C-alpha distance (Angstrom), angle and dihedral (degrees) to the residues before:
residue distance angle dihedral
M1 . . .
S2 3.81 . .
E3 3.79 120.6 .
S4 3.80 91.7 -118.0
H5 3.80 90.7 53.6
V6 3.80 89.6 52.9
W7 3.80 90.1 49.2
D8 3.81 90.5 52.5
E9 3.80 92.4 49.5
V10 3.80 93.3 48.5
D11 3.80 92.0 47.6
A12 3.81 90.4 49.2
Y13 3.82 90.5 50.5
F14 3.82 92.9 49.8
S15 3.81 94.2 43.2
E16 3.81 95.0 47.9
R17 3.79 92.0 53.1
L18 3.80 103.1 32.0
A19 3.81 107.9 22.9
P20 3.81 109.7 21.1
D21 3.79 117.2 176.5
D22 3.78 113.8 -115.9
E23 3.79 122.4 -154.1
V24 3.81 93.0 -87.5
L25 3.80 93.6 53.8
A26 3.80 92.7 42.1
A27 3.81 90.4 50.2
A28 3.80 90.5 50.6
L29 3.79 89.9 57.4
R30 3.82 92.5 44.2
D31 3.79 92.8 51.1
S32 3.79 91.1 46.5
D33 3.80 90.1 52.8
A34 3.80 92.2 46.3
A35 3.80 89.9 52.7
G36 3.79 91.3 51.4
L37 3.79 96.3 -113.4
P38 3.81 114.7 160.4
R39 3.80 114.7 -95.8
I40 3.78 94.9 -117.2
A41 3.81 101.5 114.7
V42 3.78 117.1 129.2
S43 3.80 116.7 -89.3
P44 3.84 118.9 -105.1
N45 3.79 94.0 -101.8
Q46 3.81 90.3 47.9
G47 3.80 89.0 50.5
K48 3.79 89.8 51.0
L49 3.81 89.3 50.2
L50 3.80 90.3 54.7
Q51 3.79 89.9 49.2
L52 3.81 92.3 49.8
L53 3.81 91.9 47.5
A54 3.80 90.0 52.2
Q55 3.81 90.9 48.4
I56 3.80 92.4 47.1
Q57 3.81 87.8 51.4
G58 3.78 90.5 49.5
A59 3.79 83.8 -130.9
R60 3.79 117.3 -163.2
H61 3.79 96.1 166.6
I62 3.81 122.2 40.7
L63 3.80 130.8 -179.3
E64 3.79 120.9 -160.1
I65 3.80 122.0 -170.9
G66 3.80 106.8 -159.6
T67 3.82 117.2 29.0
L68 3.82 103.1 -177.3
G69 3.85 104.6 170.4
G70 3.79 94.8 -20.6
Y71 3.81 98.6 -105.1
S72 3.82 95.2 128.8
T73 3.81 88.0 37.7
I74 3.80 90.5 60.8
W75 3.81 91.9 51.2
L76 3.82 90.4 49.9
G77 3.79 94.8 41.4
R78 3.78 91.1 54.5
A79 3.80 89.2 60.1
L80 3.81 92.4 60.3
P81 3.79 124.3 98.2
A82 3.81 117.0 -118.2
D83 3.81 91.5 -91.3
G84 3.81 94.6 42.7
R85 3.79 125.8 115.8
L86 3.78 135.0 -146.6
V87 3.81 122.9 -168.6
S88 3.80 114.5 -164.3
L89 3.80 122.6 -170.9
E90 3.81 119.8 -149.8
Y91 3.79 127.6 177.7
D92 3.80 98.8 -161.3
P93 3.84 116.3 70.0
R94 3.81 91.7 -153.5
H95 3.79 91.8 53.4
A96 3.81 89.9 48.2
E97 3.81 90.9 51.0
V98 3.80 92.0 53.1
A99 3.81 90.7 45.4
A100 3.80 92.1 50.9
G101 3.80 90.6 55.3
N102 3.78 92.2 47.3
L103 3.80 92.2 48.8
A104 3.81 92.1 48.6
R105 3.82 90.0 52.3
A106 3.81 88.0 50.8
G107 3.81 91.1 54.3
L108 3.79 91.7 -116.6
A109 3.80 101.4 113.4
E110 3.81 92.0 106.8
R111 3.79 94.1 51.0
V112 3.81 101.6 37.2
E113 3.79 127.5 63.0
V114 3.81 120.6 -169.5
R115 3.80 113.1 -157.2
V116 3.79 117.8 -161.9
G117 3.79 123.7 -142.5
A118 3.76 142.4 57.1
A119 3.80 107.7 -33.6
L120 3.79 92.4 -135.3
E121 3.80 87.1 61.4
S122 3.80 95.8 40.5
L123 3.81 94.1 49.4
P124 3.83 97.8 61.0
A125 3.81 89.2 44.3
L126 3.79 89.0 52.0
A127 3.80 91.5 47.9
A128 3.81 90.2 51.4
E129 3.81 88.3 60.7
N130 3.82 88.7 61.7
P131 3.82 94.3 -135.2
P132 3.81 122.3 -170.5
P133 3.82 109.9 -83.2
F134 3.77 113.1 -83.5
D135 3.80 116.4 -116.2
L136 3.81 95.6 -158.7
V137 3.80 132.2 21.1
F138 3.80 120.7 -166.6
I139 3.82 114.0 -164.2
D140 3.79 116.0 -163.8
A141 3.79 108.0 141.9
D142 3.82 138.3 98.3
K143 3.78 104.3 -18.0
G144 3.79 97.5 -145.7
N145 3.80 89.5 71.2
N146 3.81 95.4 46.5
P147 3.83 95.5 114.8
R148 3.79 91.8 51.8
Y149 3.79 90.3 48.1
V150 3.80 90.4 51.8
E151 3.80 90.1 50.3
W152 3.79 90.7 52.1
A153 3.79 90.7 46.3
V154 3.80 90.1 57.2
E155 3.80 89.8 46.9
L156 3.80 93.7 51.9
A157 3.80 100.4 36.1
G158 3.76 129.2 84.4
P159 3.82 127.9 -128.9
G160 3.79 109.8 -70.7
A161 3.80 93.2 24.0
L162 3.77 119.6 142.1
I163 3.81 124.7 -128.9
V164 3.82 117.7 -160.8
L165 3.81 115.9 -165.3
D166 3.80 112.9 -169.0
N167 3.82 132.4 -152.2
V168 3.79 98.1 21.1
V169 3.82 100.2 150.9
R170 3.81 97.0 65.6
G171 3.80 91.3 -160.9
G172 3.81 90.0 -54.9
R173 3.80 92.7 -55.0
V174 3.80 91.5 113.7
T175 3.81 88.0 87.6
D176 3.83 92.2 60.8
A177 3.79 105.1 102.1
D178 3.81 90.9 -178.1
S179 3.79 96.0 54.7
T180 3.79 116.1 121.3
A181 3.81 93.1 -170.7
P182 3.83 106.9 123.4
D183 3.81 93.8 -134.2
V184 3.80 92.5 53.3
A185 3.80 96.5 40.8
G186 3.80 91.7 46.3
T187 3.78 93.7 48.0
R188 3.81 93.0 47.0
A189 3.80 90.2 49.9
A190 3.81 90.6 50.5
I191 3.81 92.7 49.4
E192 3.79 91.2 48.4
L193 3.81 90.3 47.5
I194 3.80 91.2 52.9
G195 3.80 89.9 49.3
S196 3.80 94.6 50.2
H197 3.80 103.5 32.4
P198 3.82 112.0 111.5
R199 3.80 91.6 -142.5
L200 3.79 98.7 47.7
S201 3.78 134.4 77.6
G202 3.77 112.7 -176.3
T203 3.75 151.9 152.8
A204 3.81 138.2 -167.9
I205 3.78 130.4 -135.7
Q206 3.80 130.4 -159.0
T207 3.79 116.7 -135.9
V208 3.81 139.2 -172.2
G209 3.77 126.8 -162.9
A210 3.78 144.2 95.5
K211 3.81 88.6 -24.8
G212 3.79 91.2 55.1
Y213 3.80 124.6 -126.0
D214 3.78 109.6 -14.7
G215 3.78 142.9 114.4
F216 3.78 146.5 -162.3
A217 3.78 139.8 -129.1
L218 3.79 125.7 -131.7
A219 3.79 123.2 -160.0
R220 3.79 131.0 179.3
V221 3.79 119.3 -148.6
L222 3.79 110.6 -127.1
P223 3.82 125.9 -149.5
């Protein structure tokens, strides 16, 4: 049995018992597939992890950079209190349209706002609105801009907020200091920023599972 097959079986076992998809989540994946969106949404157990992190934070305000079809957005949105708010930024209008339908089906349309456009344009516009500090920021967008997304996360988050940066292993290529690939260079720059930033304390974890060999970074915003 191949290692990847074992990873898939273990993930399936964990997800079935600890993070089972309900009809709303399953429909979100079906509609994303039907619309031709790439199959890069978080796995169920990763979605449950995001939800638990938001609940542990007591998050009332969440920022997501990279909506895709809204699968991770649903997991995060379900962690919010009734008066909570989630802002999700999505570059592709078609992705945002699919996500909006999925979020409406999930009963989250009143709590979740999907903003369409390049995140590096949406973020300064969001900052200009002077929103309440975000308690959790989930970054899962174009990897070349990861360091700029982390900088904006610090700008928009409050002390004690949690930043989650997804897909940081890049198939092991993150160790290649000579790589000119934007995803590798951007991820390395983000990791180095987290390690050197005076207002961040962070770590990164490698993972295996249904999404293959990957990992994520966690950073806490300091006072």
